N, C-alpha and C positions, 0 to 999 in steps of 0.2 A: 280230485276225486270226483270225476265227472261221469262214471259209468251209471247206469240205471241200477237201482236196487229195488226189488219188489218184495223181498222177504222182510217180515216185520219182527221175527224173533229167530234166535239161533239155539240149536241144541248142543250138548257136548260133543256129540258125534259130528255135527257140522264143523266144529273147530278141528277136530282130529283129521278129518277128511281135507280140510282146507290146507292145513299144514303139510299133508302128504302132497297135495297138488302143487303148493308152492315149491316144494323140493323138487318135483318132477319138472316144473317149469324152469327152476335153476339149472337142472341138468340139461335140459334141451337148450337153455341159452349158452351154456358152456360149449356145447357141440357147435352151436352157430357161430360163436366167438372164434372157435378153433378153425372153422372152415373159411371165416372172413367174408362171407358173401352178404354184405350189407350194402344198401344203396348209399352213395356218397355223391351228392350233387354239387354243382357249383356253391360256394357259401351263400347261404340264405339267412335272413333274420326273420324271426317270428315274435310277435308281441301281443300281449294281453294286458288290458287295463281294467282294474276293479274300481268301480265308481259309486258314489253315494247319490241318494235321491233327497232332495230337500224342497220344502214347501216355501211359500212366499214369505213366512215369517223367519225363514232359515233353520226351522227346527227339521229333524228327520222326517221324510214323507214315507209311510209305511204302504207303499202302493207298487211295488215292482211288477206285479202281475198286470195292472191296468198300464203302467209305463211301457211294459215290453209289448202289449198288445197295440198300444198307440205306435210305437216305434216301428214294429212289423218288419223287423230286419233279422235275418238268421245270424248276422254278425254279433248280435246282443243276446245275452243269457242271463238267466237267473244266477243268483249267488245266495249266500246263507242267510243273510238277514233281509227282511222286507223292504229295507232301505238301501239294498245294493242291487246293481246290475254289473255285467262285465261285457267289455267288447273284445272280440277276437279278431285280430288282423291276419289275413291269410299271408303265409310265407311269401317272401319276395327276395330277389337278389340283393346283396349288399353293395356291389360295385356300381361304378357310374354315378348317376345322380338320384339313385332309388331312395336314398334317405331323404332327400328334399322332396321327392314325389310323395313319399309316405307321409310328411308333415302335412301337405295339401289334402291327402286322402283322409287322415285322421281329423283334420279340421273340418272338412265337409261332413264327414260321417257323425261326429259329435254334435255339430251345430244342428243338422238335420234332427238328430235324436233328441236334442234339447228342445227344439221347437215343438216336436210331436208330444214329448212328455208334458210340456206346458199345457197342452190342451186337456190334461187330465190332472192338472194342479200341482205339477212338480218340475223340478229341474235337475240337471246333472252337476255334481260337484266332484272335481278330480283333486283329491286331497288325502294325505296319507291317513289322518284320522279326523273324522267329523267333530269339529270342537263342540258342537251343540247337542252331542249325545250325552245321556247321563244314565244313571242306574235304571231308571223307569223304562228305558228301552231295551233292557236286557232280559225281559220275561219271555216265557215261551211262546206267547201269542204273536210275537213279532218274527218268528222263524219263517222262512220262506215255506210255501206250501208243499214244494217237492218233498216227498216222504223220506228221501235219502238224507236230508238234513236233520230231521228229527231223529231218524235212526242212528245217525253218527253221534248226536248228542247224547243219546241215551247210552250208546256203548261207552263213550269216554266217561261219562259220570258213573257208569256201573263199574267200569274198570278201576276208576278212583276210589270208588266206595264212599265218597263225601262230596260236599259242594265245592265249588271252585274259589280259592282265595286269590285276590289280586292285591298285591303289595309292592309298593315301589316308592322310593325316596326321590323326590325331585330336588329342584333348586329354586332359589328366589327369582321372581320375575324382574326385579329391579334392584339397584344397588341398596343394600340395607334392608331390604324386604324380608319378610319370613320365608323360611324354606317350606316347600308344600310337599305333601305326601298323600299317598293313596293306600287305603286299606278297606276293601270292600269283599263281600262274599256274594257269588252268584250261583244259582242252581241251574243254569243253562251255559252253552258255549257261545252264546251271542256276543260276548265281548270280542271273540275272534272276528266277527262280522265288521267290527269297528276298524279293523286292520286292513285297509285298502292299499293294494300295491300294484307294481308293474312286474310282469314276468317277462324276460327276454329269452328266447330260445335260439338255439344254434345247433344244426345237424353236424355230427362229428363222426369221422371215421373210427371204428373200435380201436385201432392202433394209436390213435391221437387223444382218446378220450381222457385218460389219465392226466396227461400234460394240461389239457384245457381245463379240467375239473380243478386240479391243484392251483392253476393260475387264477381261476376265478375265486377260489377260497382266499388265497393271498391277498386279493384286491377288494375283498368284500367290505372291510373297514373303510377303505377309501372312498368307495362308492356311497356308503351311508353317510359318511361325514359330509361329503360334497352336497348330497341329494336330500338330507333330512328336511322332513316337512310334516312332523307328527309330534308338535310340543304340547298339545293339550289332550286330556282325556278326562272325561267325567267331571269337567269343571276345574281340574288342577293342571298347573303348570309343571310338567314332569321332566322327562328327558327330551332332547332335541328330536330324537326318533324313538318316541314311546312305543310305537308300534312293534318294535323288536321284542322287548321284554313282556309286552302284553300278549303277543302272539304265543310266546313261550309259555306263558302261564295259562293262558285261556284254553289250550289244548292238551295241558298236561294231565296224563293219566296216572300220575304217581302220587300216593299219599306221602305225608311227610316222612313216614317210616322208611318207605322205599327210596325217598331222595337221600335220606341219611345212609343207606346202604350203598349209594352210588349207582342206582339203576339208571339207565340211560333215558333221557326225555325224548318224546316223539318230534318236538320241535328241536332239531338237532344240527349243530355245526359239524358234527363228526369228531373224530378223535386221532386221525393220523392221515398223512399224505398216502395216496393210493397208487397202485400200478396197474390197474385194470378197472374198467367199469364193472366188472364181476364182483370186485371187492365190495362195492356199494350195495348191489342187490343181495349179496351173500350176508352182509351185516344186517340189512333189514330183516331177513329171514331168521337170522339166528337171534337177535336181540330182542324183537318185538312181537308180542302175540297179536292175533288178529283182531281187528276191530269189526270188520265186516266180512265174515267168512262165507262169501257166497261163491259157491262152485258152479262151474260148467261142465258139459259133457266132453269138451275137447281133450284128446290125448296129443301133447305136442309132437311126440315122436311118430304117431300115425300121419299127423299132418306134414312132418318132415319128410317121411318116406314116400309121401305122395307128391313130393316136389313144391309143396306150398310153404307159406311162412305161418307158423302158429301165432295165435293171438296172445297167448300166455296170459290169459284173462286174470288168474288168481294172483300172479306176480304183480301185474299191473295194479289190481285192486289193492293189494297190500302196500305197493309202493305209494299209492296215492293217499294213504292215511299215515305216512311217515313224512314229516314236513322238513326235510333238509333245506337249507338256505340255498344250496346248489343241488338240484335234484337230477338224478339220472332218468331218462325216459327211454323206454323202448316201444316202438310202434310197428304195426304190420298191416299190409293190405295186400290180398292176393299173394302173389309170389314175392312181392316187395317187402323189405323191411329196412328199418333204419334206427339209429341211436341219436338222441338229442340231449343236450345239456340246457336244463332250465335254471336261469338266474332269478332269485326271488327276493333278494334283499332291498330292492328299491321301492319307496313309498309312490303313490300316484301323484302326479302333478308337479310344480304348480301350474305349468303352461305346457302347450304342445312342443314349442321349441325346446324347453327344458327336458321333456321327455326323451326327444330325440337326441339331445345333447349327452344325456346320461347313456343312452344306447351306444351312441358314437364312442365315448370314451370306454365303455365296457368292451365292445367288440374289438376295438383298436388294441387295447391293453392286453386281453387274452390272447390274440393273436401273436403279438410281439413276445410276450412272456413265454407262451407255450413252445415258441419256435427258437427261443434264445439258446446259445451254446451252453451256458451255465445257468441251469434252472434256477428260479428265485427260491423255490421251496427246498432247495438243497442248501440254502444260506440262512434260513429262518426255521424256528420250531413251529410246529402246528399250533402249540399253545399260544405262541405270540400272535398269530393270525386270528385266533379266537378272541384274544383280549383286544386286539385292534378293532374288531367289530363292535364288541361292548363299549368300548371307549369312545368310538365314534357315534354310536346310538345315545351314549349319556351326554356328550358334550358337542356333538355336531362338528361344525367346520372349524372350531376352536380346540378340538380335541388334540391329545398327544398320543402317538402311536410309534411302534418300533419298525424300523426299515433296515435290511442289510446294508452295510457300508456307510450308513447315515446315522444310525443310532436312533435316539428319541427325536421326533420331529413333528411339527403340525401338518396336517393334510394340505394346507394351502401352499406351503413352502415345498412339500414333497411333490405335488402335482406340478407346480410351476417348473421346478428344477429338474425333475426326472421323469414324471410320468407323461406329461403331455408330449415330449418328443416320441416317447415309445408308442403312445396312442396313435400319433400321425403316421409312424412307420407301419403300424399295424393296418391302419385304414388304407395307405398306399399299397400294402401288399394285397388288400383285397380289391384293389383297383378303383377305390372312391375317388371321384373327381376332387382335384385339389380345392375347388371354391367350396364344395359341399364339405369337405373335411375342415377347412378353415372356418366355415360358418359354425358348425357345431362345437369344434374344440375351442372356438373363440368364446362361446358362451361359457364353457367351463372355466377358461382363463379369467374371464370377467367376474365369475362367481368368486374365484380365488382372490382376485385383486380388491374386490368391494367387500369380501366377507359376507355377502347376503345371499342366503338361500331361503327356502320356504320357511324353515323353522325359525331363522333369525328375523324374518319380516313379520311373521305372526306374532312372536313374542314381543316385538317392540311395538306393534300396532295395538296389542292389547294393553301393554304398559302404559302407552300414551293415553289411551282412552280411560283407563282407570285413574291415571294422574288428573285428568279433566273432570273426575267425579262419577264416572260411570260405575255401576256394580260389575262384578266379574261376569254375570249372565249378560247384561247389556253389552259389555265390552266384546265377549265372544260372539254374539249374534252380529254386532256392527262390523267386527272384524271380518267375519266370514262374508258378509254382504260385499264389503269391499273387496275381499279376496275373489270372489266370484266374477265381480266386474272386471278385475284386472286379468283373472284367468280367461275370460272370453275375449279380452283385447288382443290376446296372442302374443304379448310382449313377455320376453323372459324375466325371471324374478330378479336378476340383478339390477334391472332397470326400474324396478318399483320403488318409488320414493316413500319416504315416512309419512 
């Protein structure tokens, strides 16, 4: 939800008008999909990484305005919390050695930004959830100053009608240790800001979108299991990828009574395989009331009649307040228009090579699965794909998940036996150089062989520190300090020793 929002309150009439405008945008989208005139370039990857800011004590640094002024790069933008920033990487081709070039570009950009941020007393942390955050950081004063964030929070809480409950049962950090759990109440949506992720973008032709979206949904659990990097939240050891359930809860507009009725959540995996991108936009408009009903003067049919592409601003605004784990994107400029698939399940970090390895696995797998003669989603239920995601978030790389023709299997075995070859075929189909393919899929392979990802490393490091006599707070700060040192070294997480 990056569009500017100037309105600070909304009337009943605003909501009625917005609903009608969204409907008209949907009708215009249906016409555009029918004529098929969308831009389809050579396959390109797009990347966004959400980052945390930390001070020298490894506590959250509430200074994103100062950091962004020091960084002075249009690639870096504000995010929900004052302890967040985001880097947006310009789209680039997937083929050849572009993935390897992107690693160098990211390393240079993040190192330069970190150096400049240090001039104002903070540094960058690329991690799924900052382990030194606690309840004191979730008060309204720590929202970013951009008014759209405060307005979004007001609308979510108004729709909910009560404060936000965050409840989660975790697991013991060490053998024989006590199970840990979370039960706190917040009066802001700032816990959402604790959930820092990577978003991967892929431009897709309208005729191919359903196959790519269904493929992305089917592998979401595998992605999360291998990349889990969010085991701590508010001082507790919870799920391996706690970011998934916390994001679901922190932006939930439903009261308990609405949950009991089966009303759909705004952070949504979905409920069915699709046949067109239109299914997703139509579901969004049918099931979810507007949070930010900001209307423009554009009539999309007048724009189409003039030979241009409408912005569909109301549809895009509404779409941006519904947090699908794989989100459809419509974008337009002048006469051009295109569709993108935004993959949102991955946590940030731990290292730049890990980020690119996760991207390589994703792009390779969705290409192979989308173009398979027998689609994967015809062999498994949608509910199984959703359960795989939550099993992976809970247990990480040691989760159990269902896979067609295999049955119940761990992600390590599944990837080594079945999915790495498919990902390699997909990257080959994109024209990725073999050395680049082998570099990044080799990182995934080693993660499976060692059983070490960001979550397992963090949990082991904190457990060892506590066994040596440190308190939980000391262990989390010390672990984060060591994590950041290893993050800056650029070595993938499977090489990080205990």
